[in-house]
C-alpha positions, -999 to +999 in steps of 0.1 A: -006+148-149-028+147-118-059+141-140-042+112-157-033+096-124-070+100-113-082+085-145-058+055-141-070+049-105-106+051-116-099+026-144-082+003-119-112+006-096-136-002-124-116-032-133-116-043-097-154-041-094-159-067-121-153-095-097-120-111-105-114-146-091-080-152-107-048-133-099-042-102-119-010-083-120-010-052-142+016-025-147+005+008-161+030+034-174+017+069-176+048+089-182+065+095-148+041+073-128+045+035-129+015+018-112+017-019-103-016-035-093-018-069-076-054-081-075-072-114-069-077-141-044-050-163-056-023-138-046-013-151-011+022-136-007+040-105-015+052-108-051+090-110-054+091-098-091+079-062-086+100-039-107+121-015-086+111+016-106+074+013-095+060+045-081+025+034-072+017+000-057-018-013-050-029-046-035-067-052-039-088-082-030-058-104-023-055-132+002-022-120+016-022-126+054+011-110+063+034-084+048+068-094+062+097-072+075+112-051+047+084-061+023+086-028+005+121-015+013+137-024-020+111-003-038+128+030-032+108+049-059+074+043-043+053+074-037+020+056-031+010+024-014-027+013-014-040-017+005-078-021-001-103-048+003-077-073+017-099-089+043-075-118+049-047-093+059-038-100+096-005-083+101+020-059+087+053-066+104+076-039+118+100-025+093+078-036+064+077+001+053+113+009+064+133+035+044+109+046+017+123+081+010+098+092-017+066+079-001+039+106+001+007+086+004-005+054+020-041+040+021-052+011+043-089+004+038-112-026+044-085-050+057-085-076+084-059-057+104-065-056+142-033-035+149-019-008+128+017-013+118+046+009+129+049+038+105+079+055+122+105+038+100+093+051+067+118+080+067+102+098+038+119+130+027+086+144+014+073+175+031+038+160+033+029+124+040-008+114+039-021+083+056-057+072+050-070+045+073-106+035+071-129+006+080-107-010+107-132-022+132-117-033+165-083-020+155-059-010+182-032+016+178+002+010+195+018+042+207+049+034+186+028+036+154+035+074+150+067+077+171+085+097+145+094+134+149+083+139+113+047+128+119+019+150+130-014+133+140-044+154+134 
């Protein structure tokens, strides 16, 4: 199953490298994993039609500027959130990631963020939560970002 997930992510990466100028939304069902990919520069807002059973959600090369409060909270099955190559992204509002009990992994890479969002409201019941953050030049970290008793910063 893990190999299938890696193959799907590689496939999505290859599709992303082609240079898409139009919005693409794709849903991939690989058994127990439901991946929803939002990609393209015509995507400027968080889609409202994302199925509630999605487990993996990826935003790539979008022109979304802000993820609003509670943007992801209705997606209770989410285990993975990936935000990559979203250079227009300026802000992720507090509580955007509130109450995601199954979340185990989040990647924030190559975005326009200057301040990391508050991750303390995720409330994941997972034993391990992995947060990957890269390529955030001039990004500040508020002390409230990791103010949860369930988070260990290494």
